[in-house]
N, C-alpha and C positions, 0 to 999 in steps of 0.2 A: 873329213877323215877318210882316207880309203885303205885298200889290202887287195891282196892280189887271189882271185877266185881259182879254182883247180883246174884250169885250162893255161893259167898264167897271165891273165888279162886282170885290168886293173879297175876295180867297180867301187862304185860308192858306198861308205858304212854309215854314212849320218842320213836320218829322218826326223823330222820333229812333227809329232801328233799334236793334237787339237790341245792336249796342255804342254806344248814345247818339249817332252822328253825326246830323247835320243834313241835311237831303233838301231837294229843290228844288220849287217852285210846283206847287201843283194843277195833275195833266195831266187825269186821267180822276177825273168823279164820278158815279155813280151812285145816284140819290134813289127810294126808293119802287119799287125794280125787281119787276115781277108778271110771271111766265110763266105760259103757259097750254100743255099739250100736248093732242092730240087722243086721246080713246082713245072706243071705242064709240060714232064718231060725235057725241061731247060733249065739249066743252073744259072741263078740269080744271086747275086751278092748281095748277103746281107747285116754283115759285119763290112767298115771300110775302112780297114787300114787302124786299126786302134794301137795305140801303145800304153804299156802296163808294165808298173816298177814296184815290185812288192820287199821289204826287207824284214830280214826275221823279228820275229815279234810285233811286227805291223800290223793292223787291221783296215784293209783299205775296204769303203762301201763303194757297191753299184748300184743305182738309182736309175729308175725310170718306166716310163708306162708299158702295159705289155705289147713288147715285139719290140723292144729297146736294143736286143741282144744281151741283156743281163747274164741269163744263162746260159747262153751260147757262148761267150766270154769266159764265163766259170769254169766251165768245163774243159775249156781248149786248154786251161791252164794243167791240165791231167795229160795234154796230148790225146783230147779225145774229142771227136763231133757227132752228134745224136744223131741217128739214123735220118737220111733223108738232107744230110747235111755234108759238107767236106772242107777242110781247114786247106784252103786256095793259096796261100801265098804268104810271107812273115817266119819271123822267128820266135821258139818256144823256151828259152832256157831257165833251167830247173837246177840250181845248184850246180850251173858246168855242165849240166845235160843238156843236149839240142833233143828237145821229145819230140822233133819232128823226124829225126833221124835216129831215133832209138828203137831196136827191134820190138815188135810186138809183146813177146817173152819176156822183156825186160820191164816195159811198161806196166803188164800186169802185177810184177813183183812189185814196183814203186806203188800203184793204185792198191790205197787201204791203208798201206804201211808209210810209206812215206808223205803222200797225197789223200786225205778223207774227202769224202764229199756227203751233206747231209743234204737230200732232196726236199723237195717241198713237200711233196703227197707222200706222206710216211704208211698211208694206208694199201696205195698203188706200189709202194718199195719192199715191204716186208713181205716175204714167203708166209702164207696161212697155213701149211702144214708144218713148222717148225714153232718151237717157242722162243719167246724172247730172249732168252739168255743163252739158248743155242746160237742162234745168231749173231749175238755179241760175242762170243768166245770163238765162232768160225774162224775171223780173219785174223787175231793174232796166234791161235794153234797155229793155222797155214802158213802162215808169213814166219814161223817159229819162235815169235819173238816172247813167247811164254806157254806153259805149259795148261792144263786146262784148267785144274783147281786155282790155280792162280788168278787165270781170267776169271775165272767165276766170283772168286772173292772180292777183285775187281770191278766186275761188273756190279756185284749190291753195292758196294762204297760211290760209284758214281751215280747209281739211281738215287742213293739218297742224298747227294748235292744236290739232284737235280729235282729234288723235292718231289718224287714218284710215291705213291701209298705203300706201304708195308714192303718196302724195298728188299729184303730178304727170300720175299716172295713173289712180288710180282714177275720175277726173269720167268718162272716156270707154268706161266700164263700163253695163252696163242695171242696173236695179235687180234684176232674179233674179241677176246675178253676185255680188253681196256676199250678207256675213251681215245677221241683222235688227239686229242692234249695229248691223254698219256703216251698214246704210241709216237710221238712228234719226238718225245723227248728220251724213249729210249733207242731212238733212232738218233738223237745226236749224242746218247752216250755209245751206241757203237761204233760211230765215227772217231770216237778217242780211243778207243780198246787199243790201239799200237800205239797212241802217244804219237802223231803224224809231226811232220813240220810245217806242213800246211794243212788249214781243212778250206773246203768252200763251204759255205752255209747259204743254202739256195732259200731264202723265205723260212730258216728253221722256226720262228715264232707266230708262224701265219694261223695255224688252228689253237693257236694260244688264247685264254683267258688274259686279261690285264694282270692281274696278282700273280698267276703261275707265269706269266710271260717275264715279270721283274725278276723270278727267282732263276729261271732259265737264261737270261743276257747276265745277271749275275754270274752265274757258272761259267759261261762263255768265257765272260772276261777275265775270269781268276784263272780256268785252264792254260789261255793265251798268253796272261802275263807270268803263271808258273812254271810254262813248260818252254816258254821262249819262241809258242807257236805261232807263225804266222795264218793271217785268215783272209777272206776276200767272203765278203757278207755281201749277200744280195738283196733287197730287198724294197719294197714300192712305199714302205712308212720312214716318213723322211724322219720324223722324231726319233722311232725306233735308231734307225741307224748315226742318228748325231749322239747317241748314248756309245755305241758301239767303236767306230770309228775314227781313225785318226786320219784318215784323207778321205774324198767321198768324190768319186766320179760319175758326173754324170752322163745319161747315153739318150739316144733318141734316135730311133730307126737306124741301128748300126752305128751311127756316129757319135763318137764322143765329144758332149758339147762345151761342159766345164769339169775341171778339176781343183783341186783343189785342200786346205787344212780345214778339217769339219767346221770349227767355230767360222772362218771366213765363209765357208758356205752356206752354214747355218745364218749369222748377220750381216752377210755383206755380196750376195750374189753378184756374179756381173751380166750374167746372158740373163735374156728375157724366160726363155723357158725354165733356168735354174728358178728364179724368180714368180713363177708361177707353181712349180709343185712346193716352192715352201707356203705361198700364200692360198694355196687350196683351201676350199671349208666346205665340210660337206653341207648341202642344202637344207632348207629348212621346209617343213609342209605349210603350206598358206594357206590352208584351207580348214575350217573346223565345222565338220559333218556334226547335224545332232543327235543324240545317242539315243536310240531307239530304246523303250524299255523291254521287250523280249529279245533274250540274245541268240543267234545264230546258233553256238555252241554253249553249251556247258557241261563240265567235267564235277562230279563228286566227289568226294571221297575215294579219289582211284588210291589204291595200292598196287604194286607192283616188283617183281623179282624177276631174276633172271635165273634163279635158281639158287640151290644150297644155303638156303633159309637167309640171304642177306636182302632186306628190302631196299630197294633202289628207287622207291618213289613212296612217300611216307603221309596218305590223310590227303592227297594233293585235291583242291577245289578251283576250280576258275571259271570265268567265260569271256566269251568275245561277240562283238555285238556286229551288224551291218555297217559296212564301209568303215571298219575301224582295225587299227594295227597294234594288236598285243604286245610287246616286246617281252621276252624270257631271256635273263640272264644272269650269270653265274659263273662259278668257276668249273675248271674243265672237270666230268664226274658229278656234277652236283645233279643231275637229272633232266635237263632240259631237251636233249636229243630222246632222253627214254620216256618222259611225258609225249612228246610228239609219235611216239612210236604205240605210245597206250592208248594215244588218241584214232590212230590211223587202223589199231587193231594189229598192227605186225607183233608187237607185247600183249597178248590178252591181259588185262589187271585182273588181280587176285580178288581185290574189291571193288566197291564204288561204281558206279556208272558214267556214261558217255552218250548224253542227249544232243539231239540237232533238230532244232525246228519243234521242240518239245516231244518229239519221237525219240526213245530210248532204243539207242543202236545196239546190235550185237557186240561184244568186246571180240569178239574173233575175228579178223578181217574175211577167211575164209565162209563163214556165216552171213556176211552183208552180202545185198546184192547188188548188180550193175549201176543202177541206178545211187546209192548210197555211195558207191566206189568214186563214183564220177564228180559227184558234189563237195569232195574231198581229195585236194590233190597237194604233192609235195615237191619244193624245188632243194636241191641235196647242195652241200656244201662244196664236192668235190666233181664236177661237170666232168672230169676226167676218166673218174670211174661211172660214174652215172651216166653215161654216152656209150652206146657198143659202138666201137672202132671200126667195126667190118659193115656197120651199115649209114647209107648214105642220107642226108639230112631230111629227103624225102620219104624216105621208111621210116626213120625216128620220129616225125610227126603224123606221118599217114598213118601208123599202127592205131595210134589212139582215136584217132578221126575217125575212121572206121568201126574198132572195138565200142566206144563210148556212144557217137553221135550215127554212125550207120551208112556214113558218105563212104562210095566206091566210086574209082572210076575217075573222070574228068572231075566230078564233084569234089572228091579228095584231093585233087590234085589242084584244085582253085582254092579249097579250102586251106592247104597246105602253104598255097602262096599269100594267102592273106594273113595267116598267123606270122610270116617271116615279113610281110610288110608290119605287120603290129608290134614285132620286136627292132624293129628300123635295121632290117639285112636284107639287100635286094634280090628277090626271089630270082631273078635269072643268074645271079653270079652263086648264091648258096645252096641251090634247090638239090643240087648234084653232087655237092661235096662232101667229103667222110671230116668226122671229127677233127682226125688229125691236121687237116688240112685250114685250122681255124686256131684265133686267140683264145687265150682264158678269157676275154668277156665277150667273145662273140658263140664261144659254146655254153659260158652259162644264160645267156641271150635264148639259145637254144631248148635249154633246159626248161627257161620261163616258159618260151612255146609250146612246150610237151605238155605242162598244167595245163596251158589255157585252152589244148585241144580238146580237153574233156568239158569244157566250159563249166568251171564250177562256180560256187560259190566263194567258198573257206580256200586258201593256199597257206600250208605251213613252210616260210622259207626257214631252211636249216643252216644257217651263216651263207649265206648267198653269195654277198660279196668278201668276205675274208681272204678270199684265195686272189684278189684282184688288185691293182695298184691302185693309189686313191684317184686319180682322173677317172678311170673305166669304172671304179665305185663307183662313185658319183653316178656318170652316167646309168648303170643299172638302177639305182635306187629313184634317180628321178624316173625310168622306164615305169618300174614297179609302181610309182606313186600315179603317173599319169593313167598307166591300166586299172587301179583302184578305182581312179575316177570316175575313167569312162564304162568300165564293165562294172562298177558297183561291190568290187571284191572286199573280201575281210582278209587280215594276213595276221597269224602267229608268227612272229620273226623271231627268231632263238641267234641270238651274237653272244658276244663276248664283247663286242665294242662299243664302247658307250658314247661317242661320237658319232655312232648309226643310229643308236635310242633315242638320244637329241633330234635327231633328225627327223625320224621317221613315225615312232611310236606316239599313238593315242594314251596308252595306258601301260605300265610297268609290272612285272612280277619279277620279284627276286627268289633264286632257290640257293641252296647250299644243303649239302646232302641229304637231298631228294627230299626235301621240305620247302615250304615256302616260308620266307624270314617277312616279305614285305611285299604288297600289291597296291596299285593306287591309281591315281592320274598323272601323267608325266612330271607335271610341275609339283605335285606334292611328293613324289618318290625321291626327285633330284634337289626339291630344295630344304636347306636344314630345318628341323631336325631331321640327321637321318639314322637310322639303323646302325648298332657299331659294323656291321659288314657292308651293308650299302656305302659306308664311308671310306672303307677299305678298298672297294672296289674304286670310287669316284678320284681317290689319293693315288690309286696305281695308273692312270690313264698317264703316258708319256708325255711330256711337253717337249718344244722345240728349242731344248736348252742343252747343249751341251755336258752340262754339268748337274743335270737336274735328275738322272741315275745312281750318281756317285752321294749327292746329297742327301737323295731319300735312304740308302742303304744306311748311309751316317747316322742320321734322324733314328730310323728304325732300331738302328743298332745301342743308340743312347739309350731308346726308350726301353727295350731288353735289358740292359745292364740298371737300368734305375729300377725298374720294375722287382729285378732280381735281388736288387741290393735290398730295396724294401720290403720284400718275402723274407730275406735274412735277418731283417732286423725285427720283423715279427714273432719271428721263429725264435731268436733269441729271447 
């Protein structure tokens, strides 16, 4: 089937997705796309003549490891190149318009209204000085799509569809007053505010736990189908993209390696690189260190609140032993990161104690001495916001070396070089770079080195691999495992990725609504019988099957309907 577009040219109108369904006319067509990036004052080609065709109502999944060019190609669909890059060749046709020849003032009207973008890092994308609902309403009001009152009501409706808590009121919070997963969903809602023709989803579920991820994926699928919206879905998780995409394009170092319908790409990949992505399996710890009797860290009956009388941690107790990894899992807002903040003193507990090697530590960070601060360090979820973009790597690592260890001058520089060696980055190449010149995996390695600079005994890892592709994440986990063995470190590992938990944990703590609902040795927690909530988490882990999400949603809907029918019969 074919049709004439606005320019009188004939375009293909049929596309078949993973389920064999027919799609609409061509909406986006990029041909011979080349993009260059600036390095050492020289332009280098980073995307090498990629072709993309996207139909209305179709979802194209872009997948590949860090540095493959996924996000660069995604935002190029908006006629935009991020700072330090430029579109050097090729055509970008959107609904008959050549975006490379479209004036900037027309592009500004297009972006946000007809083409929307959901960024990977919601924390770095929201304005911290404005409430969520104000930022939602800004785009439809500015573009004249709808008045403020109507936009506010639609915001509440879509907050509810995206399973945000208290949807009528959460929009009146500021970004720092919600969890990372909640903020990511609020950003997805914001992109949908103008009902665009095309949405570019750049890792939209990266920061979400598995149960929330299912709800968001289902909502995205519903939006795409209901409004016949086309989407480019960028992710490093092949199991996720298999649920969302009609077609999948595999990228590596700016080249298109393979493209095909989702089912064919999952079940019968042709290229070796694609086969490696499909087959990647997180490594397993292969050494069982005997558990010492006395814990390094002991948390007893800790209760904490952010104010307003709402308790976000409720009588939590836990232990971490030498050279052991305790994984803390649970939904967004369950209290995982809040527990870390209470342990570090960033959020002083209202009740309870934090004991380190038998010494009760002050609850507040500012009351702890330098040695106490040194012995407990953190690795944060988002290296983009954790690293100062204006400092070179030598300064980022040199500061904690000087502050905690007291080394200066040549000794400090030598220690920085040793730290870079430790995280498997060449000191000669990286010591004078800025964070903006590093890939996501390299930035996270620098965050690990910064924590090691203090020579700690215990490191709290707050989702350190959630923003990384599967291949890079596996390398980071191997690095953390090696460092644990060499330096005899203990880890508290906060994550929503149960595959990671299976790989690295010795013990598991499951949290829900600020309370621990289950804890114990890994095998005891992961093997049946499970707590009901643990069972929900395990059943929500995406599988490498394009029908998995649809089948799961249908099964849960059937259970819910059956449960409601039973309740009605009991009432009668």
